[in-house]
Each structure stands twice: as structure tokens, then as C-alpha cells.
C-alpha positions in Angstrom: -34.3 -7.6 -17.1 -33.3 -4.1 -18.0 -31.6 -1.1 -16.4 -30.6 -0.9 -12.8 -31.9 -4.4 -12.1 -29.9 -5.8 -15.0 -26.6 -4.2 -13.8 -27.3 -4.8 -10.1 -27.7 -8.5 -11.1 -23.9 -8.7 -11.8 -22.8 -6.3 -9.1 -23.1 -5.9 -5.4 -25.3 -3.2 -3.9 -25.7 -3.2 -0.2 -26.9 -0.7 2.5 -24.7 -0.9 5.6 -25.1 2.6 7.0 -26.4 2.5 10.5 -26.2 -1.2 10.7 -26.9 -2.4 14.3 -27.1 -5.6 16.2 -24.4 -8.1 15.4 -22.0 -5.5 14.1 -22.5 -2.9 16.9 -23.3 0.7 16.6 -21.7 3.0 14.0 -19.0 5.0 15.9 -19.2 8.7 16.1 -16.1 8.9 13.9 -17.7 6.7 11.3 -20.9 8.7 11.3 -18.9 11.9 10.8 -17.5 10.6 7.5 -21.1 10.1 6.2 -23.0 12.9 7.9 -23.8 16.1 6.1 -22.5 15.1 2.7 -22.8 18.2 0.6 -19.4 18.8 -1.1 -17.2 16.7 -3.4 -18.1 13.5 -1.5 -21.7 13.8 -2.6 -21.1 14.5 -6.3 -21.7 11.9 -9.0 -19.8 11.6 -12.2 -22.7 13.4 -13.9 -22.6 16.2 -11.3 -18.9 16.7 -11.9 -19.3 16.7 -15.6 -22.0 19.3 -15.3 -19.9 21.5 -13.0 -17.1 21.4 -15.5 -19.2 22.1 -18.5 -20.9 25.1 -16.8 -17.7 26.5 -15.5 -18.7 26.2 -11.9 -15.6 24.1 -11.2 -12.3 23.5 -12.8 -10.5 20.1 -12.9 -7.9 21.5 -10.5 -10.6 22.4 -8.0 -12.2 19.0 -8.3 -8.8 17.2 -7.8 -7.8 19.4 -5.0 -11.2 18.8 -3.2 -10.6 15.1 -3.5 -7.1 15.4 -2.2 -8.4 17.5 0.7 -11.0 14.9 1.5 -8.4 12.1 1.5 -6.1 14.2 3.7 -8.9 14.7 6.2 -10.0 11.1 6.5 -7.4 8.7 5.3 -4.3 9.0 7.5 -5.8 11.3 10.1 -9.1 11.5 11.8 -10.8 8.1 11.3 -7.7 7.0 9.4 -9.5 4.8 7.0 -6.2 4.0 5.2 -7.8 3.2 1.8 -5.1 4.9 -0.3 -1.7 3.4 -0.5 -0.2 6.1 -2.7 -1.2 9.4 -4.3 -0.2 10.5 -7.7 2.3 13.3 -7.3 1.4 14.5 -10.9 -2.4 14.7 -10.2 -2.6 18.5 -10.0 -0.3 19.0 -13.0 -2.5 16.6 -15.0 -5.6 18.6 -13.8 -4.0 21.8 -15.1 -3.4 20.2 -18.5 -7.0 19.1 -18.7 -8.2 22.6 -17.7 -6.1 24.1 -20.5 -7.6 21.7 -23.0 -11.1 22.6 -21.9 -10.3 26.3 -22.2 -9.5 25.6 -25.9 -12.8 23.8 -26.3 -11.3 20.4 -26.3 -12.2 17.2 -24.3 -10.3 14.0 -24.3 -13.4 11.9 -23.6 -16.4 11.2 -21.3 -14.3 11.2 -18.1 -12.4 14.4 -18.8 -11.4 15.7 -15.4 -13.0 13.0 -13.4 -10.7 11.7 -10.6 -10.4 7.9 -10.2 -8.5 5.7 -7.8 -7.3 2.3 -8.9 -6.2 -0.8 -7.1 -2.5 -1.3 -6.5 -2.2 -4.4 -8.6 -2.9 -2.3 -11.8 0.2 -1.1 -13.6 0.8 2.6 -14.2 3.8 4.0 -16.1 4.2 7.1 -14.0 5.7 8.1 -10.7 3.6 5.7 -8.7 4.5 2.1 -7.7 2.6 -1.0 -8.5 3.2 -3.5 -5.7 0.0 -5.5 -5.0 0.6 -4.3 -1.5 3.7 -6.4 -1.1 7.1 -5.2 0.2 8.6 -7.7 -2.2 7.6 -5.3 -5.0 8.4 -2.1 -3.1 9.8 0.4 -5.6 8.5 -1.3 -8.7 7.5 1.3 -11.3 6.2 -0.4 -14.5 7.4 0.8 -17.9 3.9 0.9 -19.4 0.4 1.3 -18.3 -2.0 -1.6 -17.9 -4.4 -1.3 -20.8 -7.3 -0.2 -18.5 -5.1 2.6 -17.1 -4.3 3.7 -20.6 -8.1 3.8 -21.3 -8.7 5.9 -18.3 -6.1 8.4 -19.4 -7.5 8.4 -23.0 -11.0 9.1 -21.6 -9.6 12.1 -19.7 -9.7 10.7 -16.2 -7.2 11.8 -13.6 -5.7 8.7 -11.9 -5.5 10.2 -8.5 -3.7 7.3 -6.8 -3.6 3.7 -5.9 -5.8 1.9 -3.3 -4.7 -0.5 -0.7 -5.8 -4.2 -0.9 -5.5 -7.5 0.7 -1.9 -8.3 -0.1 -1.4 -10.0 -3.4 -5.2 -9.7 -3.9 -5.7 -12.1 -1.0 -3.4 -15.0 -2.0 -0.8 -14.1 0.6 -2.4 -16.1 3.3 -5.8 -17.6 4.2 -5.2 -16.4 7.7 -4.6 -12.7 6.9 -7.3 -10.3 7.6 -9.0 -8.7 4.6 -7.8 -5.2 3.7 -4.3 -5.7 5.1 -1.0 -5.5 3.2 2.6 -5.3 4.2 3.1 -2.1 2.3 -0.2 -0.4 3.1 -1.3 -1.6 6.5 -4.9 -2.2 7.4 -7.8 -0.5 5.6 -10.9 0.1 7.7 -14.6 0.0 6.9 -15.8 3.6 6.8 -19.2 2.5 8.2 -17.7 0.5 11.1 -14.2 1.5 11.9 -13.6 -1.6 14.1 -14.3 -3.9 11.1 -12.3 -4.8 8.0 -14.0 -3.9 4.7 -13.6 -7.3 3.2 -11.4 -7.8 0.2 -9.4 -7.9 -1.8 -10.5 -4.6 -3.4 -10.7 -3.2 0.1 -9.3 0.3 -0.5 -11.3 0.7 -3.7 -14.5 0.0 -1.8 -13.6 2.1 1.3 -12.5 5.0 -0.8 -15.8 5.3 -2.6 -17.8 4.8 0.6 -15.8 7.6 2.3 -16.4 9.9 -0.6 -12.8 10.3 -1.8 -13.8 9.9 -5.5 -17.0 9.0 -7.2 -15.5 5.9 -8.8 -12.7 3.4 -8.4 -11.4 0.3 -10.1 -11.1 -3.0 -8.3 -10.2 -6.5 -9.4 -11.8 -9.9 -8.6 -10.8 -13.5 -8.8 -13.4 -14.8 -6.4 -15.6 -12.1 -4.7 -12.9 -9.4 -4.5 -15.1 -6.7 -6.0 -18.6 -7.7 -4.9 -17.7 -8.6 -1.3 -16.1 -5.4 -0.3 -18.7 -3.5 -2.2 -21.4 -5.2 -0.2 -19.5 -4.6 3.1 -19.0 -0.9 2.4 -22.4 -0.2 1.0 -21.3 0.7 -2.5 -21.9 -0.6 -6.1 -19.5 -3.2 -7.5 -19.7 -4.8 -11.0 -17.8 -8.0 -11.7 -17.8 -8.2 -15.5 -17.5 -11.3 -17.7 -13.8 -12.4 -17.7 -12.0 -10.5 -20.5 -14.6 -7.8 -21.0 -12.1 -5.4 -19.3 -8.6 -6.1 -20.4 -6.4 -7.7 -17.8 -3.1 -6.8 -19.6 -0.9 -5.2 -17.0 -2.8 -6.4 -14.0 -0.9 -8.7 -11.6 -2.7 -12.0 -12.0 -4.0 -14.8 -9.8 -6.0 -17.0 -12.2 -6.2 -16.3 -15.9 -9.6 -18.1 -16.1 -11.2 -16.0 -13.3 -9.4 -12.6 -13.0 -11.2 -9.5 -14.0 -11.1 -5.8 -13.2 -14.4 -3.9 -12.6 -15.9 -0.6 -11.6 -16.8 0.4 -8.0 -19.0 3.4 -7.3 -21.6 5.1 -5.1 -24.3 4.6 -7.7 -25.2 2.1 -10.5 -25.2 5.0 -13.0 -21.5 5.9 -12.1 -20.5 2.2 -12.2 -22.1 1.9 -15.6 -20.4 5.0 -16.9 -17.0 3.7 -15.9 -17.7 0.3 -17.3 -18.5 2.0 -20.6 -14.9 3.4 -20.6 -13.2 0.2 -19.7 -15.0 -2.5 -21.7 -13.2 -2.8 -25.0 -12.0 -5.3 -27.5 -8.3 -5.9 -26.8 -5.6 -7.6 -28.7 -3.7 -8.1 -25.4 -6.2 -10.3 -23.6 -6.7 -13.7 -25.1 -9.8 -14.4 -22.9 -11.7 -12.5 -25.7 -10.7 -15.4 -28.0 -11.5 -18.1 -25.4 -7.9 -19.2 -25.7 -7.4 -19.7 -22.0 -3.9 -18.0 -22.3 -2.6 -15.4 -20.0 -3.0 -11.7 -21.0 0.1 -9.9 -22.3 1.8 -7.9 -19.6 0.7 -10.1 -16.8 3.4 -11.7 -14.6 4.3 -14.8 -16.6 2.0 -13.8 -19.4 2.9 -13.7 -23.1 1.8 -11.6 -26.0 -0.8 -13.2 -28.2 -2.0 -12.6 -31.8 -4.3 -9.7 -32.3 -8.0 -10.3 -32.0 -10.0 -9.3 -35.1 -11.9 -6.1 -34.7 -15.6 -6.4 -34.0 -18.4 -4.2 -35.4 -21.4 -4.3 -33.0 -21.4 -4.5 -29.2 -23.6 -6.8 -27.2 -26.1 -4.9 -25.0 -25.6 -5.3 -21.3 -29.3 -6.3 -21.2 -28.7 -9.3 -23.5 -28.5 -12.5 -21.5 -27.1 -14.5 -24.3 -25.4 -13.4 -27.5 -26.2 -15.1 -30.8 -23.5 -17.2 -32.4 -22.6 -14.4 -34.9 -22.7 -11.6 -32.4 -19.3 -10.2 -31.1 -18.8 -10.5 -27.4 -16.6 -7.4 -26.9 -16.8 -3.8 -28.1 -13.8 -2.5 -30.1 -11.3 -0.2 -28.5 -12.6 3.4 -28.5 -10.9 6.1 -30.6 -10.5 9.5 -29.2 -11.7 8.4 -25.8 -15.3 7.9 -26.9 -16.9 4.6 -25.5 -18.2 2.2 -28.2 -20.8 1.0 -25.7 -22.7 3.3 -23.4 -24.0 1.0 -20.7 -25.9 4.0 -19.1 -28.4 3.9 -21.9 -29.6 0.5 -20.5 -30.4 2.0 -17.1 -34.1 2.2 -16.1 -34.9 4.6 -13.3 -38.0 2.5 -12.6 -36.1 -0.7 -12.6 -36.5 -1.3 -8.9 -40.0 0.1 -8.6 -42.0 -2.0 -6.2 -39.0 -3.9 -4.9 -38.5 -4.4 -1.2 -35.1 -3.2 -0.1 -33.6 -4.6 3.1 -30.6 -3.8 5.2 -28.2 -6.7 5.7 -27.1 -6.0 9.3 -24.2 -8.5 9.2 -22.5 -6.9 6.2 -20.1 -4.5 7.9 -17.3 -7.0 8.5 -16.7 -10.4 9.8 -15.3 -9.6 13.2 -13.8 -6.7 15.1 -10.2 -5.9 14.3 -7.7 -6.9 17.0 
């Protein structure tokens, strides 16, 4: 299986817009979020890259447009509440990236692209990393999670942190998805009386509401693909260890993984290309079963030997001598470009249905 079908096979792609019947009609407020998409909310990663390359937009303009979109829909209006914290340095970072472009320089393939990441992923900046818990309120890590470092190296602007089911849904089996003590309740942009599933609730809702083209979520058991399905976006849950978990607050070292969430398969594949690396900090790449360095309770482990040739996303099984993980990129250039495996005709002839029950389990109280 190749292309869109191959990637969709490990992700979640659902259509929930306009779902009726068991989930009720889409409210006028929810419809207003989706209707008439023509600005930043409709632009893909490739669209933004083209706008930057042609000089039609600056990084500052893109970042400001995303911030304006968040201001209009996250805490006011429909009050989706997908974002738990914004990066106060976002516009300053945008100016730095614009200055570099003016000199003919680019950090990498995501130069100037705004990204939101889940609040269990460490960042060494002015933002907190709390997993949504008041127990960690005020915690500012001393170093980036490895995937956050990769985003910065690629030129991405980490715009902020997304809300989540507190402690990535291990707080309580009785707590509603998308709720945290620090962040409150995230809503499903397509059905504002429903939760968006979880635990990567804010990451899914932020993409669905058009805040940014891509976000990063994490999954132990359905926490990427379930909210992606409920919010009608794309989520990819990679093989454990393909994306380094170093600096991500853990639940299970045998199941945890981070993964991209996006409005399109192409954007999700582009982000996966940036994040999928060989890492000396995540022993899952050695099959050791140890915890990744930087995780709560984790310990540093010996370096993994560099690998030479990546395995194609389309390869169902690697040979015994094939490396499983691409090496860490130098200069922000991905070693594996998963977008080359996309096939525009991959779903030709397929029958696509609308899962009408996928806008949330039950109305919010």
C-alpha cells in the first residue's frame, strides 16, 4: 500500500462536519468556525511555504494571523479552549526568522511554520510544561524535549501549548476527555456541546478550528487517533520510538509516542519527516525497554549507533539488516521525506463515509 492509503492506515482520518442524528445538529457557533474558510485557517504547510518564498507573507504576518485566529475563537466566541498557554516570544521568534530569510537563509523545511504542541512536551522557554495539572503549575523545564528541539531546528515557531486530558488521561477514568485542572474543558469545534475525545484534545481541536496547520499530540492508547477522529482531522500514531520521547511526561515506556496532527495527510507527513529521527536519548530504538532520558523517572542511556539508510514509510517490514530509525538531521533537513510516499490517487475508487457518532460520546454537563 502506498501514499495516502499507507499513511492513513496508521492514522485517523474522519469527517465529522455536519454530523447529524445521534450527535445533534452542528450549532451556529460551530458552523461559524468552519464556514467561509479563506484565510490562515485554510492554508496548508505548503501554502505557507509558498507564501513565504514568494514574499506574499512574512513569518510575523503568519504568526500574527494565527494569534488573531486563536484570540477570536479560543477564549471568546465559541470558546473552544484548545490552547492552554501561548508563547510570549512567538512574535520575536518570527522577526528573527524573517531577518534570516531576508539574508537568504532558512533553518529548515518548517522555517516560519507555526506549530502548537501538547502540554506534556517540555520546552525550555517562558512556557510551562504541566500535563494540565495544577501539581506542576509553574514548572519551566531547563531543556527542550528532543522533539521540541527538532521543531526549532527545522525553523518552526512553537506558538504555544495545547490543553489535554489531565496527565494524558491517567488522572481518572471518570474524568471527561479534554479536561484538565489547569486548562479547563476543551470543546469539539464541530459540536460545541461535546468533548473532543483525548487525551490530545487541544491538539486536535486547534487544528480543526484552523489555529495552525499542524500540531503535536501524544498517545499511549488512542490519544492521537481518537481525538483526530472526533475532530475530523488527521492523526498519525507512529511506531514507538520513531519520534523521541525524551522530555515528554510519560505514562508507559512501552506504549508512549508523540505524533503529528494536521488538516491533511500531506501536512501530517511533512511534520513526521521533521520529527522522526534516530535518537541517543530514547532506548526504544534499541529495543531495550528502558525509559527515555529526560522522562520523569527516566535515565540516560548509551548512545545508539548512527544509521545510514531510512526505512520507507511504505515498507511493511524491514529486513534484518535495515535500520529502523533515520539519523538526526543536520541543519534542519529531514533525513526521510515521508511526503514522497504520498500518492494523490491512493484513494481513487474508495467509498468515503461519514461516521455520524464521532463528534463526542455525550453532551457536556
